N, C-alpha and C positions, 0 to 999 in steps of 0.2 A: 429423357433417357439418362442424361448426365446425373440428375439427382438420384436415380435408381442405382447407378454405378457407384456413386459416392457412399450409398448405404451398404453396398456389397463389398467394396474394397476400401481399405484404409489408405489415406493419401497424406502426404506432407504438402503444406502450402507455404509459400513465402509470404503471401498476403501483399496487397498494394494499398498504400494510403492515398486518399483523395487530397485535394488542396487544403491546406491548413487554414483555420479561422482564428483570428485574434480574439481571445476571450475577454481580456481586461480592457476596460475603457479608461482607467486611470493608469497612465504610463510613466508617471514621475517616480524615479527610483525603482528598486527591485520588487517584482511580483514573483513569489516563489512557492514551492511546496504545494503544488496543486493536488486535489483529490476530486474524483468524478463519480457520479451516480447517474443512472439512466432509468427513466420510467416511461416506457412507450416512446413517443416523440419528444418528450421533455428531457433535456440534458441539464444537469446541475454540476457546476464546477465551483469549488471553494478553494481559497488559497490564502497565503500570508502576504499582506500588503505592507510595503515599506515606504509608502509615499509621504507619510507624516513624520518621518525620521524616528518612528517606533514601529512596532509590529501590530497590525490590526487584521481582523478577519473580514474577507470580502467574499461575496457569492454572486455569481452570474448565472442566469437561467436562459436556456434556449427552448422555445416551444415548437421549433421547426426542425428538430433533429440535428442541431448544431450548425445550420446554414448561417445563422446570425445569433447574437446574444444580446439580451436586453441590458440596459445600464445596470452596473453592479450595485449591490446594496450591502450594508453592514448589518448583520443580525443583532448587533448591540451598538449603542451609541458610541461614537468616538470618545475616548477617555485617555487621560495621561498615564496609561500603563499598558504594558505589552499584552497582546493576545496572540498566542503562537500555536503552530502545529495543528491546524484544523483538520477535522475529518467529518464525513457525512454519510448518511444512509437514508434510504427511502423505504417506508413501510408498505405492506401490500395494499393498504387503503389510500396511499398517496401522501401521507404525512411525511414531512421532511425533518430529519434530525441533524443538527450541527453540534459538534463538540470541539472544544479547544482548551488549551491551558492558559490561565488568566492570572495576572499579577496584581489584581485590584486591591488585595489586602496589604500589599507592599511589604510582605514578610516572606512569602513563598508562593509558588504557583499552585492553584487549585483548578479543577476541571469544571467547566460550565457547559450546560446543555441548553440549546435554544430550539424550539419546535415551531414549525410552520404548517398550518393546515390549508394554505392557499397557494401552494407551489412556489413558495419563497417570496411572495409579495409582501408578507408581514410575518413577524415572529412574536410569540409570547415572550415575556420577560425572561431572560436567561436565569437558570437556577443551578445551584451546586449539584454536581453529579459525580460521585455519591455525596451524601450529606457531609458537612464540614468535618475534616479529620486533621490530625497533626501532620507536620511535614509537608513535603512537596509532592505534587502529582503532576506528571507531564506525559507527553507522547501518547495521547489518547487515540484509540481505535474503536470504531463503533460498527455494529452490524445489526440487522433486524431479521428475525425468522419469519417463516410463512404465517405463524400464528400471532405475529405482532410483538413477540418478546424482543426486547432490546438487550443486546450484549455489548458490554463495555470493558475494554482492557486498557491498562496504562502502566507506566513506570512510577514507582512509589518509594520514597525514602523515609517513611515514618519510623522504620526500625533502626535508624541511624543512632549511634552512640557517640560519645566523645572520642572513642578510639577510632571510629570511622571518619571523623572530621566532617560529619554531616552528609556523607555520600554513600551510604549503604543502600543500594537499589534492589528492589524486588519488582516482579511483574504481578499485578493483581487484576482480578476480574470481578464484575458484578452484573446483575441482570435487573431489568425493570419489566414488570408485567402490567403497568398502568400508564403507558405512554410517556414514561420518563419522569413522572411525578415523584416516585420513590425508587430506590435501588435496594436489592436484597441479595442474599447468598454471596456476599463478598468473600473472596478467598485469595490466598497467595498461590500462584501457579508454579513458580520455579522451584527446583529441588532445594532441600534444606542443607546445602553444602557451603553456604556463605560466599559463593561466587556471585558477584553483582550481576543482575539480569536487566536487560535494556531493550528498548524499541520493540514492544509487542505489536502484533496485529491479530485481529480476530475476524472470523467469518462464520456465518450461520450455516448449519447443516440440516439434514432431514429432521432430527429430533433434538438438536442442541447447537453446539458451536465447537469450533476448533481455534485454538490460540497458538501463535508461534512467537518466538523471541530468540535473541542470542545473549550469551553471557560473556564476561570479560576473560574467560578461558577460550573464547572464540568458538563456541559450540552452538549448534542450532537445535532448538528444542520445539516439540509440539505437544499439545495436551488437548484432549477431546472430552467434551461433556455430551452424554447421550440422554439426559433427562432435563433439558431446558436450563442448564446452568446450575442445578442443585448440587450435583457432584461431578467430579472430573476423574478420568482415568489417570494412571501414573504418567509422568512425563516420558516422552520418547525422544531420544537423540537421533537426528537425521543426517548430520554430516559424517564424514568418513575419517578425516585425518587429524590425529591428536596434535600434531605439530604445526598445522597450517593455520590460516586465519579465515574463519567463516563468520559472516555478520550480515546484518540488515535483511532479515527474511521478510517475505511477503507471502500471503496465503490467499487462495481462491477456492471456493467450494460451490458445488452444484449437486444437491441431493447428497448421495454418499460418495461422490467423487471429490477428492481434495488434492490440490497441487500446492506445493511449497517451493518457492525459488529464493535464492540468496546469493550474495557475493561469496566466492570461495577461492583461496589461493593454493589449493592442494597441489595442482600440477606445477605451478611455478616453485612451490616449496620443495617439490621432488625433483626440480631441475629439468622438467619436461617442457616448460614454456620458454621460448627463446627470448622473450622481451620482458625484462624485469624493470618495471617503471617506478616502484617505490624505493625509497632510500634503504629500506630494510631488505631489499632484494627479492621482491615478490610482485606479482600483479594478480588481479582478480579475473576469474571467469564466472559465468552464470551456472549455478548448479540447481538441480531439481530433484525432488522426491514426490512420488505419487501414491495415493491410496484410492482404491476403487471400492472399499468397503467401510467407509466412514471412519477411517483411522485405525481399524483393527490390525491391518498389515500395511506395510509400506514398501515401495520399490527401493532398490539400492540407489543411493544418490549418484547422479550422472551429470556430466557437463552438457549444457544446451547449445552454447555457441560453437560453431564450426571453425571460426577464425580464432587462432591462438595469439595473434599479434596484439601486444599491448593490453589495455585494460578494458574489461567489461564490468559495469557496475550498476547498482541500484535497480535490479530487475523488478518487474511486476508481472502478474499473471491474471487471467480471467478465462472462464468458460463461456462458450457461445454454442448452445446445442451440443453436438458431439465433439466440437473443436475446442482445443486448448490454445490460447494465445499467450505468448511470453514476449515482453518488450524490455529493453534495457538501454542504458547510455554506453556508447562504444567509442574507444579512442584508437581504433586501428589505423587511423590516418594521422596520428601523432598530433595531439593538441586540438584536433577538429572533432569534438565529440558529436556523434550523431545518435539518433534514436533508431536502433535496429530491432527487428522482431521476427517471429516465426509463428505460423499457425500449423498445428499438428492434430492428427486424429489417431486413435488407437488402431492397430498395435503401434506403440511408440517406437521411434527409431531416432536415437540421439547419438551424437550431436546432429543438428538439423541445419540445412541451408537457410540463411536469414536474408532479409531485405531491409534497406533503409526505409524507415516509416515516416520520418519527418520529410518535409517537402523543400528543404533549403539546400541549394547546391553549393553555396559559399562556405567559407571557413568560419565557424563560430562554435560556441558551447551550447549544447542541448542536454538536458539532464532531468532527473527525477520524474520519469514517466509514470502514469497511472492508467489503468484499464478498467472499463466496465463493459463486459462483452466485447464488441468490436469498436467501442468508443475509446479514444486515446487522447490524453492531455500530457503536456510536458512543459517545463520551463525552458525558455529559448532566448539567447542573447544576441540574435541577429541585428537588433536595433540599438545595441549598446547595453542598456540595462536589461535585466531579466523581464520577460513577458511570459504570458501563458498562452499556449497554442493548443488547438483542438483539431482532430481529424478522425474520420471513420476508416477502419481497415477493411478493405473489400477482399473478397475471396478470389484467389487466382491460383490454379493448380500448376505445378511444375510440369513442363512437357517432357 
């Protein structure tokens, strides 16, 4: 009966997290920037490992839904150069794709892709993705469509000139239709207004992909492809306030439904937020824009968090059936950053009551959450150095 009522009436859920599982087995120094993907009962978590006094990429796999994780592996042999900012995606057939920025040429960062056909037990030799180009490529984001098309987005400074001092950044995208062997249809996504563009993220949709990013004018942009990455619609700006600070967007997609979340200081810039924590006199909230038609139209940007105290940052989002989950790092307790979250269904009613989703009652830093459906990871400093923790978000309706 409850299931029938949920289909008939839209509800808001706080969601409740189960006990957290420690993901990383290597605990020396900081383990940061986790990303997660789920394929049935198999949970994949990749992160940036600082145990060797440089940055390496590590992957841990759980075959039991996150109850425990197998010993972590490196998709590439340890080497005396940094490998940073990893991301991952699982193809419909189960192949696992890992991508990261790599300093092995000791001149600039390039993107490398490693593929596993056995659930992360082994990887083919990493290859450049896309093929070698000039300049620096960093901040990769990867997604795989239902037809196996791989979508890749990244920040790229190949257009830098002497006047830019080497830091002219664009957001670019490319696709692979052969399992990552080659990439084609490479394009620049950001508007041609010479404002640097940074931190892209990409997600697969019904017939293509949606990419989001922010620029140094602190604007949030989205761009959609409806033909498998061959062409892209014009960029759409999603934030509201020209004078505020909007950055670090994340995107989730399920069919034609798209959710974009980001940091936004619009209310503190307007003097509405009572707690200004940055020296510039602002603090962040979590903002959201939704599309129900594959990015043809978008809802007006709105605040997600109901608590206006202090700083809410680094949000992430995921769809699970009819539900949308949003998680973020929250400083409402002043210096005690927690992972807060909300589960919502249509018709949307924002801001929404949220719940603490990490399981730690003490004072510590928790940051950089990532979601895949109801699977949640974050970096957590409860033991001193940063570690990676995992939890499932269970469904619990407000009474």
